[in-house]
C-alpha positions, 0 to 999 in steps of 0.5 A: 499499500502506497504511503499516502493511503492510510487505510482501505476498508470496506464499509456497508450502510446499516441503517433500515432505509440506507441498506435498502436503498443501496444494499451494496458495500463501499470503500472507505479510502483515507489518504494523506495529502502531503502538498496540502498537508490534509487528510481525506476519507473518500467515499467510493463504490470503485472496487476495480481500481486502486486506492491511490488511483481513487484519490487521484481522481478525487483529487483530479475532480475537485480541480475540475470543480474549481474550474467551474467554479471559476467559470461561473465567476468570471466568465459568468456561465450560470447554465450551459445552453447545450447538452452535448459535449460539442455545444459546452466546449463551444460555450466554453471556448467562446467565453475564454476567448471574450474574457481574453480579449477583454484583458487584452483591451484591458491592458492595452488601454491600460484601464484602472479597473478589474477585467471583471469590472470591464466584463460587468460594464460591457454586459449592461451597455454593450450597445451604449458609447460609453467611454471605459 
């Protein structure tokens, strides 16, 4: 067992309702992250992969969650217009390109506002002629 894996145990829900709804067992994996100096416990039904792979997948999943949080906050993506992978990719790409173009304009014009503020101004007054 790798040194960062503190334990890899099998657990089962024992409450009457819980056991009825999910009778299978889970894996409880305790993992120590040296980078963050924190201990994590992961609960999974993935029994076919190693405990270290489970920990790494959860770590990567958290990075994806942070990326989507950044998307929502900075690119103002509240929901996706399409449900296909291609539609989501296009919407994210357009939002990132727009953000980069605004950042370039902000830099070139030496504006004393944050990129976020400029995006807010543009979203409110896209067709108005207001000096930035």
